[in-house]
Biopython code that builds the backbone (N, CA, C, O; Angstrom):
import numpy as np
from Bio.PDB.StructureBuilder import StructureBuilder

atoms = [
    (1, "MET", "N", (148.157, 79.146, 134.047)),
    (1, "MET", "CA", (147.655, 79.592, 132.768)),
    (1, "MET", "C", (146.524, 80.608, 132.949)),
    (1, "MET", "O", (146.402, 81.522, 132.134)),
    (2, "SER", "N", (145.699, 80.478, 133.985)),
    (2, "SER", "CA", (144.595, 81.404, 134.179)),
    (2, "SER", "C", (145.088, 82.808, 134.519)),
    (2, "SER", "O", (144.414, 83.781, 134.183)),
    (3, "ASN", "N", (146.238, 82.944, 135.172)),
    (3, "ASN", "CA", (146.798, 84.265, 135.473)),
    (3, "ASN", "C", (147.254, 84.971, 134.202)),
    (3, "ASN", "O", (147.256, 86.200, 134.134)),
    (4, "TYR", "N", (147.634, 84.201, 133.211)),
    (4, "TYR", "CA", (148.088, 84.765, 131.940)),
    (4, "TYR", "C", (146.985, 85.626, 131.315)),
    (4, "TYR", "O", (147.254, 86.737, 130.860)),
    (5, "TRP", "N", (145.732, 85.115, 131.290)),
    (5, "TRP", "CA", (144.625, 85.843, 130.675)),
    (5, "TRP", "C", (144.180, 87.021, 131.526)),
    (5, "TRP", "O", (143.683, 88.009, 130.985)),
    (6, "ARG", "N", (144.344, 86.945, 132.835)),
    (6, "ARG", "CA", (143.955, 88.057, 133.708)),
    (6, "ARG", "C", (144.815, 89.280, 133.456)),
    (6, "ARG", "O", (144.361, 90.410, 133.634)),
    (7, "ASN", "N", (146.017, 89.066, 133.054)),
    (7, "ASN", "CA", (146.880, 90.212, 132.776)),
    (7, "ASN", "C", (146.400, 90.994, 131.555)),
    (7, "ASN", "O", (146.664, 92.191, 131.437)),
    (8, "TYR", "N", (145.712, 90.331, 130.668)),
    (8, "TYR", "CA", (145.254, 90.986, 129.448)),
    (8, "TYR", "C", (143.757, 91.314, 129.464)),
    (8, "TYR", "O", (143.225, 91.835, 128.483)),
    (9, "GLN", "N", (143.096, 91.015, 130.548)),
    (9, "GLN", "CA", (141.659, 91.273, 130.652)),
    (9, "GLN", "C", (141.401, 92.729, 130.993)),
    (9, "GLN", "O", (142.039, 93.289, 131.884)),
    (10, "ASP", "N", (140.476, 93.331, 130.290)),
    (10, "ASP", "CA", (140.081, 94.706, 130.556)),
    (10, "ASP", "C", (138.832, 94.656, 131.428)),
    (10, "ASP", "O", (137.770, 94.251, 130.956)),
    (11, "PHE", "N", (138.940, 95.057, 132.681)),
    (11, "PHE", "CA", (137.824, 94.964, 133.608)),
    (11, "PHE", "C", (137.042, 96.265, 133.716)),
    (11, "PHE", "O", (136.133, 96.360, 134.541)),
    (12, "GLU", "N", (137.359, 97.250, 132.924)),
    (12, "GLU", "CA", (136.621, 98.507, 132.988)),
    (12, "GLU", "C", (135.334, 98.377, 132.191)),
    (12, "GLU", "O", (135.340, 97.821, 131.093)),
    (13, "PRO", "N", (134.232, 98.884, 132.730)),
    (13, "PRO", "CA", (132.957, 98.752, 132.028)),
    (13, "PRO", "C", (132.935, 99.600, 130.751)),
    (13, "PRO", "O", (133.558, 100.658, 130.662)),
    (14, "VAL", "N", (132.205, 99.096, 129.793)),
    (14, "VAL", "CA", (132.022, 99.810, 128.545)),
    (14, "VAL", "C", (130.592, 100.325, 128.516)),
    (14, "VAL", "O", (129.655, 99.560, 128.747)),
    (15, "VAL", "N", (130.410, 101.616, 128.234)),
    (15, "VAL", "CA", (129.087, 102.215, 128.181)),
    (15, "VAL", "C", (128.806, 102.618, 126.736)),
    (15, "VAL", "O", (129.541, 103.407, 126.143)),
    (16, "LEU", "N", (127.731, 102.061, 126.182)),
    (16, "LEU", "CA", (127.333, 102.383, 124.817)),
    (16, "LEU", "C", (126.180, 103.372, 124.865)),
    (16, "LEU", "O", (125.207, 103.173, 125.593)),
    (17, "THR", "N", (126.295, 104.428, 124.090)),
    (17, "THR", "CA", (125.219, 105.405, 124.031)),
    (17, "THR", "C", (124.821, 105.600, 122.580)),
    (17, "THR", "O", (125.632, 105.453, 121.666)),
    (18, "LYS", "N", (123.578, 105.929, 122.396)),
    (18, "LYS", "CA", (123.078, 106.178, 121.058)),
    (18, "LYS", "C", (123.171, 107.676, 120.793)),
    (18, "LYS", "O", (122.663, 108.491, 121.562)),
    (19, "THR", "N", (123.824, 108.017, 119.697)),
    (19, "THR", "CA", (123.947, 109.430, 119.361)),
    (19, "THR", "C", (122.823, 109.823, 118.429)),
    (19, "THR", "O", (122.325, 109.004, 117.656)),
    (20, "LYS", "N", (122.425, 111.085, 118.505)),
    (20, "LYS", "CA", (121.372, 111.569, 117.628)),
    (20, "LYS", "C", (121.955, 111.811, 116.247)),
    (20, "LYS", "O", (123.056, 112.341, 116.096)),
    (21, "SER", "N", (121.201, 111.415, 115.264)),
    (21, "SER", "CA", (121.628, 111.597, 113.891)),
    (21, "SER", "C", (120.956, 112.830, 113.312)),
    (21, "SER", "O", (119.797, 113.113, 113.616)),
    (22, "ASN", "N", (121.667, 113.549, 112.496)),
    (22, "ASN", "CA", (121.105, 114.726, 111.849)),
    (22, "ASN", "C", (120.587, 114.409, 110.464)),
    (22, "ASN", "O", (120.415, 115.312, 109.645)),
    (23, "ASN", "N", (120.335, 113.143, 110.188)),
    (23, "ASN", "CA", (119.829, 112.748, 108.876)),
    (23, "ASN", "C", (118.344, 113.055, 108.793)),
    (23, "ASN", "O", (117.519, 112.322, 109.339)),
    (24, "ASN", "N", (118.011, 114.121, 108.119)),
    (24, "ASN", "CA", (116.612, 114.504, 107.968)),
    (24, "ASN", "C", (115.960, 113.836, 106.767)),
    (24, "ASN", "O", (114.762, 114.006, 106.538)),
    (25, "HIS", "N", (116.738, 113.077, 105.997)),
    (25, "HIS", "CA", (116.206, 112.466, 104.796)),
    (25, "HIS", "C", (115.481, 111.148, 105.061)),
    (25, "HIS", "O", (114.929, 110.552, 104.136)),
    (26, "THR", "N", (115.476, 110.686, 106.313)),
    (26, "THR", "CA", (114.756, 109.445, 106.601)),
    (26, "THR", "C", (113.268, 109.724, 106.575)),
    (26, "THR", "O", (112.786, 110.699, 107.151)),
    (27, "ASN", "N", (112.556, 108.850, 105.899)),
    (27, "ASN", "CA", (111.130, 109.021, 105.734)),
    (27, "ASN", "C", (110.456, 107.678, 105.974)),
    (27, "ASN", "O", (110.834, 106.671, 105.374)),
    (28, "ASN", "N", (109.465, 107.665, 106.846)),
    (28, "ASN", "CA", (108.789, 106.418, 107.179)),
    (28, "ASN", "C", (107.694, 106.059, 106.184)),
    (28, "ASN", "O", (107.122, 104.972, 106.265)),
    (29, "LYS", "N", (107.394, 106.954, 105.247)),
    (29, "LYS", "CA", (106.355, 106.671, 104.279)),
    (29, "LYS", "C", (106.838, 105.680, 103.233)),
    (29, "LYS", "O", (108.029, 105.588, 102.934)),
    (30, "SER", "N", (105.904, 104.961, 102.699)),
    (30, "SER", "CA", (106.209, 104.056, 101.604)),
    (30, "SER", "C", (106.627, 104.875, 100.393)),
    (30, "SER", "O", (106.091, 105.960, 100.165)),
    (31, "LYS", "N", (107.573, 104.373, 99.618)),
    (31, "LYS", "CA", (108.038, 105.103, 98.444)),
    (31, "LYS", "C", (106.941, 105.238, 97.405)),
    (31, "LYS", "O", (106.923, 106.208, 96.648)),
    (32, "THR", "N", (106.044, 104.298, 97.358)),
    (32, "THR", "CA", (104.997, 104.335, 96.347)),
    (32, "THR", "C", (103.719, 104.999, 96.850)),
    (32, "THR", "O", (102.840, 105.327, 96.054)),
    (33, "ASN", "N", (103.608, 105.198, 98.149)),
    (33, "ASN", "CA", (102.426, 105.798, 98.759)),
    (33, "ASN", "C", (101.136, 105.034, 98.470)),
    (33, "ASN", "O", (100.056, 105.621, 98.516)),
    (34, "ILE", "N", (101.225, 103.751, 98.176)),
    (34, "ILE", "CA", (100.007, 102.994, 97.931)),
    (34, "ILE", "C", (99.791, 101.887, 98.956)),
    (34, "ILE", "O", (98.819, 101.138, 98.858)),
    (35, "HIS", "N", (100.671, 101.773, 99.924)),
    (35, "HIS", "CA", (100.532, 100.710, 100.920)),
    (35, "HIS", "C", (100.242, 101.245, 102.316)),
    (35, "HIS", "O", (100.267, 100.488, 103.286)),
    (36, "ILE", "N", (99.971, 102.523, 102.426)),
    (36, "ILE", "CA", (99.760, 103.107, 103.740)),
    (36, "ILE", "C", (98.301, 102.902, 104.134)),
    (36, "ILE", "O", (97.399, 103.470, 103.519)),
    (37, "ASN", "N", (98.080, 102.103, 105.144)),
    (37, "ASN", "CA", (96.735, 101.782, 105.620)),
    (37, "ASN", "C", (96.801, 101.498, 107.100)),
    (37, "ASN", "O", (97.727, 100.834, 107.565)),
    (38, "LYS", "N", (95.837, 101.989, 107.841)),
    (38, "LYS", "CA", (95.750, 101.606, 109.242)),
    (38, "LYS", "C", (94.969, 100.303, 109.308)),
    (38, "LYS", "O", (93.947, 100.167, 108.636)),
    (39, "PRO", "N", (95.426, 99.349, 110.098)),
    (39, "PRO", "CA", (94.720, 98.068, 110.161)),
    (39, "PRO", "C", (93.366, 98.208, 110.852)),
    (39, "PRO", "O", (93.198, 99.019, 111.764)),
    (40, "GLU", "N", (92.423, 97.415, 110.407)),
    (40, "GLU", "CA", (91.115, 97.381, 111.062)),
    (40, "GLU", "C", (91.191, 96.436, 112.251)),
    (40, "GLU", "O", (91.862, 95.406, 112.197)),
    (41, "ILE", "N", (90.504, 96.794, 113.315)),
    (41, "ILE", "CA", (90.528, 95.993, 114.542)),
    (41, "ILE", "C", (89.094, 95.651, 114.923)),
    (41, "ILE", "O", (88.224, 96.522, 114.953)),
    (42, "ASN", "N", (88.853, 94.362, 115.218)),
    (42, "ASN", "CA", (87.496, 93.950, 115.601)),
    (42, "ASN", "C", (87.261, 94.199, 117.090)),
    (42, "ASN", "O", (88.127, 94.742, 117.776)),
    (43, "GLU", "N", (86.087, 93.802, 117.589)),
    (43, "GLU", "CA", (85.717, 94.060, 118.980)),
    (43, "GLU", "C", (86.673, 93.408, 119.980)),
    (43, "GLU", "O", (86.863, 93.922, 121.082)),
    (44, "ASP", "N", (87.276, 92.274, 119.599)),
    (44, "ASP", "CA", (88.174, 91.566, 120.504)),
    (44, "ASP", "C", (89.573, 92.164, 120.519)),
    (44, "ASP", "O", (90.425, 91.726, 121.293)),
    (45, "GLY", "N", (89.819, 93.158, 119.674)),
    (45, "GLY", "CA", (91.132, 93.770, 119.613)),
    (45, "GLY", "C", (92.065, 93.087, 118.628)),
    (45, "GLY", "O", (93.248, 93.421, 118.562)),
    (46, "ASP", "N", (91.544, 92.130, 117.860)),
    (46, "ASP", "CA", (92.362, 91.437, 116.864)),
    (46, "ASP", "C", (92.392, 92.239, 115.569)),
    (46, "ASP", "O", (91.403, 92.869, 115.193)),
    (47, "VAL", "N", (93.524, 92.210, 114.900)),
    (47, "VAL", "CA", (93.665, 92.896, 113.624)),
    (47, "VAL", "C", (93.001, 92.060, 112.539)),
    (47, "VAL", "O", (93.224, 90.853, 112.445)),
    (48, "ILE", "N", (92.183, 92.717, 111.722)),
    (48, "ILE", "CA", (91.502, 92.046, 110.615)),
    (48, "ILE", "C", (92.352, 92.226, 109.366)),
    (48, "ILE", "O", (92.633, 93.353, 108.960)),
    (49, "ILE", "N", (92.757, 91.136, 108.765)),
    (49, "ILE", "CA", (93.556, 91.189, 107.545)),
    (49, "ILE", "C", (92.651, 90.801, 106.387)),
    (49, "ILE", "O", (92.081, 89.710, 106.364)),
    (50, "LYS", "N", (92.528, 91.712, 105.426)),
    (50, "LYS", "CA", (91.688, 91.458, 104.260)),
    (50, "LYS", "C", (92.593, 91.138, 103.073)),
    (50, "LYS", "O", (93.685, 91.688, 102.934)),
    (51, "TYR", "N", (92.116, 90.248, 102.236)),
    (51, "TYR", "CA", (92.816, 89.898, 101.008)),
    (51, "TYR", "C", (91.915, 90.233, 99.826)),
    (51, "TYR", "O", (90.710, 90.422, 99.991)),
    (52, "TYR", "N", (92.499, 90.305, 98.640)),
    (52, "TYR", "CA", (91.722, 90.562, 97.439)),
    (52, "TYR", "C", (90.748, 89.406, 97.222)),
    (52, "TYR", "O", (91.115, 88.237, 97.340)),
    (53, "THR", "N", (89.504, 89.753, 96.902)),
    (53, "THR", "CA", (88.492, 88.722, 96.665)),
    (53, "THR", "C", (88.744, 88.079, 95.302)),
    (53, "THR", "O", (89.487, 88.613, 94.479)),
    (54, "GLN", "N", (88.121, 86.938, 95.081)),
    (54, "GLN", "CA", (88.256, 86.250, 93.799)),
    (54, "GLN", "C", (87.748, 87.133, 92.667)),
    (54, "GLN", "O", (88.333, 87.162, 91.584)),
    (55, "GLU", "N", (86.671, 87.843, 92.917)),
    (55, "GLU", "CA", (86.103, 88.736, 91.892)),
    (55, "GLU", "C", (87.083, 89.862, 91.544)),
    (55, "GLU", "O", (87.286, 90.166, 90.369)),
    (56, "GLN", "N", (87.687, 90.475, 92.560)),
    (56, "GLN", "CA", (88.665, 91.545, 92.306)),
    (56, "GLN", "C", (89.873, 91.014, 91.539)),
    (56, "GLN", "O", (90.381, 91.668, 90.628)),
    (57, "ARG", "N", (90.320, 89.836, 91.916)),
    (57, "ARG", "CA", (91.479, 89.239, 91.243)),
    (57, "ARG", "C", (91.154, 88.928, 89.794)),
    (57, "ARG", "O", (91.977, 89.165, 88.910)),
    (58, "ASN", "N", (89.953, 88.395, 89.535)),
    (58, "ASN", "CA", (89.550, 88.089, 88.157)),
    (58, "ASN", "C", (89.450, 89.355, 87.311)),
    (58, "ASN", "O", (89.810, 89.347, 86.134)),
    (59, "ILE", "N", (88.962, 90.439, 87.906)),
    (59, "ILE", "CA", (88.870, 91.714, 87.194)),
    (59, "ILE", "C", (90.266, 92.179, 86.785)),
    (59, "ILE", "O", (90.476, 92.591, 85.644)),
    (60, "ILE", "N", (91.215, 92.113, 87.712)),
    (60, "ILE", "CA", (92.589, 92.545, 87.432)),
    (60, "ILE", "C", (93.212, 91.675, 86.348)),
    (60, "ILE", "O", (93.821, 92.184, 85.406)),
    (61, "ILE", "N", (93.057, 90.362, 86.484)),
    (61, "ILE", "CA", (93.665, 89.435, 85.517)),
    (61, "ILE", "C", (93.079, 89.641, 84.119)),
    (61, "ILE", "O", (93.824, 89.728, 83.142)),
    (62, "SER", "N", (91.759, 89.719, 84.019)),
    (62, "SER", "CA", (91.145, 89.855, 82.694)),
    (62, "SER", "C", (91.469, 91.204, 82.060)),
    (62, "SER", "O", (91.686, 91.275, 80.851)),
    (63, "ALA", "N", (91.507, 92.270, 82.852)),
    (63, "ALA", "CA", (91.845, 93.591, 82.307)),
    (63, "ALA", "C", (93.314, 93.641, 81.877)),
    (63, "ALA", "O", (93.643, 94.236, 80.851)),
    (64, "ARG", "N", (94.182, 93.024, 82.650)),
    (64, "ARG", "CA", (95.607, 92.988, 82.300)),
    (64, "ARG", "C", (95.809, 92.202, 81.009)),
    (64, "ARG", "O", (96.567, 92.623, 80.135)),
    (65, "ASN", "N", (95.138, 91.071, 80.890)),
    (65, "ASN", "CA", (95.248, 90.261, 79.675)),
    (65, "ASN", "C", (94.638, 90.968, 78.464)),
    (65, "ASN", "O", (95.150, 90.844, 77.351)),
    (66, "ALA", "N", (93.547, 91.707, 78.675)),
    (66, "ALA", "CA", (92.914, 92.436, 77.577)),
    (66, "ALA", "C", (93.834, 93.524, 77.027)),
    (66, "ALA", "O", (93.798, 93.835, 75.836)),
    (67, "LYS", "N", (94.653, 94.094, 77.900)),
    (67, "LYS", "CA", (95.602, 95.125, 77.462)),
    (67, "LYS", "C", (96.940, 94.526, 77.035)),
    (67, "LYS", "O", (97.871, 95.258, 76.701)),
    (68, "ASN", "N", (97.038, 93.197, 77.044)),
    (68, "ASN", "CA", (98.272, 92.486, 76.678)),
    (68, "ASN", "C", (99.480, 92.951, 77.489)),
    (68, "ASN", "O", (100.566, 93.161, 76.949)),
    (69, "LEU", "N", (99.268, 93.107, 78.796)),
    (69, "LEU", "CA", (100.350, 93.508, 79.691)),
    (69, "LEU", "C", (100.840, 92.307, 80.485)),
    (69, "LEU", "O", (100.048, 91.471, 80.921)),
    (70, "THR", "N", (102.143, 92.231, 80.666)),
    (70, "THR", "CA", (102.684, 91.223, 81.577)),
    (70, "THR", "C", (102.553, 91.766, 82.998)),
    (70, "THR", "O", (102.266, 92.946, 83.197)),
    (71, "ARG", "N", (102.762, 90.909, 83.963)),
    (71, "ARG", "CA", (102.719, 91.364, 85.360)),
    (71, "ARG", "C", (103.783, 92.422, 85.608)),
    (71, "ARG", "O", (103.548, 93.404, 86.312)),
    (72, "LYS", "N", (104.944, 92.212, 85.029)),
    (72, "LYS", "CA", (106.047, 93.158, 85.203)),
    (72, "LYS", "C", (105.702, 94.520, 84.607)),
    (72, "LYS", "O", (105.992, 95.554, 85.209)),
    (73, "GLU", "N", (105.089, 94.524, 83.433)),
    (73, "GLU", "CA", (104.708, 95.787, 82.792)),
    (73, "GLU", "C", (103.651, 96.521, 83.608)),
    (73, "GLU", "O", (103.711, 97.741, 83.759)),
    (74, "LEU", "N", (102.680, 95.770, 84.134)),
    (74, "LEU", "CA", (101.647, 96.379, 84.967)),
    (74, "LEU", "C", (102.258, 96.975, 86.231)),
    (74, "LEU", "O", (101.930, 98.097, 86.615)),
    (75, "ALA", "N", (103.134, 96.232, 86.865)),
    (75, "ALA", "CA", (103.783, 96.730, 88.090)),
    (75, "ALA", "C", (104.555, 98.007, 87.803)),
    (75, "ALA", "O", (104.512, 98.943, 88.601)),
    (76, "THR", "N", (105.256, 98.063, 86.685)),
    (76, "THR", "CA", (106.036, 99.242, 86.330)),
    (76, "THR", "C", (105.129, 100.433, 86.034)),
    (76, "THR", "O", (105.469, 101.569, 86.363)),
    (77, "LYS", "N", (103.973, 100.176, 85.412)),
    (77, "LYS", "CA", (103.030, 101.263, 85.123)),
    (77, "LYS", "C", (102.430, 101.827, 86.412)),
    (77, "LYS", "O", (102.125, 103.017, 86.492)),
    (78, "ILE", "N", (102.262, 100.975, 87.409)),
    (78, "ILE", "CA", (101.710, 101.434, 88.689)),
    (78, "ILE", "C", (102.745, 102.280, 89.417)),
    (78, "ILE", "O", (102.440, 103.373, 89.893)),
    (79, "SER", "N", (103.954, 101.777, 89.501)),
    (79, "SER", "CA", (105.037, 102.494, 90.168)),
    (79, "SER", "C", (106.358, 101.864, 89.759)),
    (79, "SER", "O", (106.448, 100.648, 89.593)),
    (80, "ASN", "N", (107.372, 102.683, 89.598)),
    (80, "ASN", "CA", (108.685, 102.174, 89.197)),
    (80, "ASN", "C", (109.332, 101.299, 90.262)),
    (80, "ASN", "O", (110.268, 100.557, 89.962)),
    (81, "THR", "N", (108.854, 101.372, 91.491)),
    (81, "THR", "CA", (109.465, 100.597, 92.570)),
    (81, "THR", "C", (108.825, 99.231, 92.770)),
    (81, "THR", "O", (109.326, 98.425, 93.552)),
    (82, "LEU", "N", (107.723, 98.959, 92.073)),
    (82, "LEU", "CA", (107.060, 97.662, 92.231)),
    (82, "LEU", "C", (107.666, 96.629, 91.296)),
    (82, "LEU", "O", (108.211, 96.965, 90.244)),
    (83, "ASN", "N", (107.564, 95.363, 91.696)),
    (83, "ASN", "CA", (108.029, 94.285, 90.822)),
    (83, "ASN", "C", (106.876, 93.345, 90.507)),
    (83, "ASN", "O", (105.784, 93.471, 91.062)),
    (84, "GLU", "N", (107.131, 92.408, 89.617)),
    (84, "GLU", "CA", (106.049, 91.525, 89.171)),
    (84, "GLU", "C", (105.550, 90.598, 90.274)),
    (84, "GLU", "O", (104.413, 90.132, 90.201)),
    (85, "LYS", "N", (106.348, 90.320, 91.277)),
    (85, "LYS", "CA", (105.935, 89.472, 92.397)),
    (85, "LYS", "C", (104.740, 90.083, 93.126)),
    (85, "LYS", "O", (103.863, 89.369, 93.612)),
    (86, "PHE", "N", (104.719, 91.399, 93.193)),
    (86, "PHE", "CA", (103.607, 92.103, 93.837)),
    (86, "PHE", "C", (102.297, 91.811, 93.109)),
    (86, "PHE", "O", (101.292, 91.488, 93.742)),
    (87, "ILE", "N", (102.306, 91.922, 91.786)),
    (87, "ILE", "CA", (101.107, 91.653, 90.993)),
    (87, "ILE", "C", (100.752, 90.171, 91.067)),
    (87, "ILE", "O", (99.578, 89.811, 91.149)),
    (88, "GLU", "N", (101.767, 89.321, 91.039)),
    (88, "GLU", "CA", (101.536, 87.872, 91.150)),
    (88, "GLU", "C", (100.846, 87.540, 92.470)),
    (88, "GLU", "O", (99.912, 86.739, 92.500)),
    (89, "ASP", "N", (101.302, 88.155, 93.559)),
    (89, "ASP", "CA", (100.693, 87.903, 94.865)),
    (89, "ASP", "C", (99.237, 88.369, 94.906)),
    (89, "ASP", "O", (98.384, 87.713, 95.505)),
    (90, "ILE", "N", (98.964, 89.493, 94.274)),
    (90, "ILE", "CA", (97.578, 89.971, 94.219)),
    (90, "ILE", "C", (96.720, 88.982, 93.439)),
    (90, "ILE", "O", (95.649, 88.587, 93.899)),
    (91, "GLU", "N", (97.189, 88.584, 92.262)),
    (91, "GLU", "CA", (96.408, 87.692, 91.407)),
    (91, "GLU", "C", (96.230, 86.304, 92.011)),
    (91, "GLU", "O", (95.257, 85.617, 91.702)),
    (92, "ASN", "N", (97.149, 85.890, 92.859)),
    (92, "ASN", "CA", (97.043, 84.572, 93.496)),
    (92, "ASN", "C", (96.389, 84.623, 94.872)),
    (92, "ASN", "O", (96.284, 83.597, 95.545)),
    (93, "GLY", "N", (95.949, 85.802, 95.294)),
    (93, "GLY", "CA", (95.249, 85.935, 96.572)),
    (93, "GLY", "C", (96.151, 85.922, 97.784)),
    (93, "GLY", "O", (95.685, 85.642, 98.888)),
    (94, "LYS", "N", (97.427, 86.216, 97.615)),
    (94, "LYS", "CA", (98.366, 86.198, 98.734)),
    (94, "LYS", "C", (98.641, 87.592, 99.293)),
    (94, "LYS", "O", (99.166, 87.721, 100.399)),
    (95, "ALA", "N", (98.294, 88.631, 98.542)),
    (95, "ALA", "CA", (98.574, 90.002, 98.967)),
    (95, "ALA", "C", (97.411, 90.556, 99.775)),
    (95, "ALA", "O", (96.249, 90.257, 99.497)),
    (96, "GLN", "N", (97.730, 91.356, 100.765)),
    (96, "GLN", "CA", (96.693, 92.004, 101.556)),
    (96, "GLN", "C", (96.027, 93.090, 100.727)),
    (96, "GLN", "O", (96.660, 93.747, 99.901)),
    (97, "PHE", "N", (94.732, 93.260, 100.969)),
    (97, "PHE", "CA", (93.954, 94.244, 100.228)),
    (97, "PHE", "C", (94.209, 95.643, 100.766)),
    (97, "PHE", "O", (94.166, 95.880, 101.973)),
    (98, "HIS", "N", (94.477, 96.570, 99.840)),
    (98, "HIS", "CA", (94.592, 97.988, 100.157)),
    (98, "HIS", "C", (93.770, 98.731, 99.110)),
    (98, "HIS", "O", (94.002, 98.581, 97.911)),
    (99, "GLN", "N", (92.823, 99.521, 99.559)),
    (99, "GLN", "CA", (91.922, 100.212, 98.640)),
    (99, "GLN", "C", (92.683, 101.145, 97.699)),
    (99, "GLN", "O", (92.370, 101.208, 96.510)),
    (100, "LYS", "N", (93.670, 101.863, 98.212)),
    (100, "LYS", "CA", (94.437, 102.782, 97.367)),
    (100, "LYS", "C", (95.166, 102.023, 96.263)),
    (100, "LYS", "O", (95.221, 102.483, 95.123)),
    (101, "THR", "N", (95.715, 100.880, 96.595)),
    (101, "THR", "CA", (96.409, 100.068, 95.597)),
    (101, "THR", "C", (95.431, 99.578, 94.545)),
    (101, "THR", "O", (95.713, 99.638, 93.349)),
    (102, "PHE", "N", (94.280, 99.093, 94.992)),
    (102, "PHE", "CA", (93.270, 98.591, 94.068)),
    (102, "PHE", "C", (92.795, 99.706, 93.137)),
    (102, "PHE", "O", (92.619, 99.484, 91.940)),
    (103, "ASN", "N", (92.587, 100.912, 93.690)),
    (103, "ASN", "CA", (92.169, 102.051, 92.869)),
    (103, "ASN", "C", (93.240, 102.406, 91.840)),
    (103, "ASN", "O", (92.919, 102.731, 90.697)),
    (104, "LYS", "N", (94.496, 102.346, 92.238)),
    (104, "LYS", "CA", (95.597, 102.658, 91.319)),
    (104, "LYS", "C", (95.655, 101.618, 90.188)),
    (104, "LYS", "O", (95.845, 101.970, 89.024)),
    (105, "ILE", "N", (95.492, 100.351, 90.539)),
    (105, "ILE", "CA", (95.499, 99.288, 89.518)),
    (105, "ILE", "C", (94.344, 99.491, 88.549)),
    (105, "ILE", "O", (94.522, 99.392, 87.335)),
    (106, "LYS", "N", (93.149, 99.778, 89.088)),
    (106, "LYS", "CA", (91.989, 100.007, 88.226)),
    (106, "LYS", "C", (92.215, 101.211, 87.308)),
    (106, "LYS", "O", (91.823, 101.197, 86.141)),
    (107, "SER", "N", (92.839, 102.232, 87.840)),
    (107, "SER", "CA", (93.116, 103.432, 87.052)),
    (107, "SER", "C", (94.079, 103.122, 85.894)),
    (107, "SER", "O", (93.859, 103.550, 84.761)),
    (108, "VAL", "N", (95.127, 102.386, 86.192)),
    (108, "VAL", "CA", (96.124, 102.031, 85.170)),
    (108, "VAL", "C", (95.503, 101.134, 84.104)),
    (108, "VAL", "O", (95.808, 101.271, 82.920)),
    (109, "LEU", "N", (94.630, 100.214, 84.526)),
    (109, "LEU", "CA", (94.006, 99.278, 83.592)),
    (109, "LEU", "C", (92.742, 99.841, 82.927)),
    (109, "LEU", "O", (92.172, 99.195, 82.048)),
    (110, "GLY", "N", (92.305, 101.024, 83.330)),
    (110, "GLY", "CA", (91.131, 101.647, 82.743)),
    (110, "GLY", "C", (89.831, 101.001, 83.173)),
    (110, "GLY", "O", (88.877, 100.954, 82.396)),
    (111, "ILE", "N", (89.776, 100.498, 84.406)),
    (111, "ILE", "CA", (88.573, 99.859, 84.953)),
    (111, "ILE", "C", (87.833, 100.903, 85.793)),
    (111, "ILE", "O", (88.439, 101.661, 86.550)),
    (112, "LYS", "N", (86.514, 100.922, 85.638)),
    (112, "LYS", "CA", (85.714, 101.867, 86.444)),
    (112, "LYS", "C", (85.069, 101.163, 87.603)),
    (112, "LYS", "O", (84.360, 101.791, 88.389)),
]
sb = StructureBuilder()
sb.init_structure("model")
sb.init_model(0)
sb.init_chain("A")
sb.init_seg("    ")
for serial, (resi, resn, name, xyz) in enumerate(atoms, 1):
    if name == "N":
        sb.init_residue(resn, " ", resi, " ")
    sb.init_atom(name, np.array(xyz, "f"), 0.0, 1.0, " ", f" {name:<3s}", serial, name[0])
structure = sb.get_structure()
């Protein structure tokens, strides 16, 4: 029985190569351009991850409620590609802090 499979076995090596693509439309930037940030690194070489403070979150929540906006409406006003989960994560302290994003939210909500 083992000779049966040897007759059908292909013993020639297969070489896989990566071909260059001419797709110039690939872009590594974020579609919304509000999440581009270089991480901060401390003296030990560890990346410092910052989150929205309680004060920043309260400012966003109270301003959003004052304008009678839902999370989904706020996300859409910031960018058409954002969803309400993004705003929910910010308000619940789960999203990483990005100054550009915070400035955009303040701008949309009319906060100085």
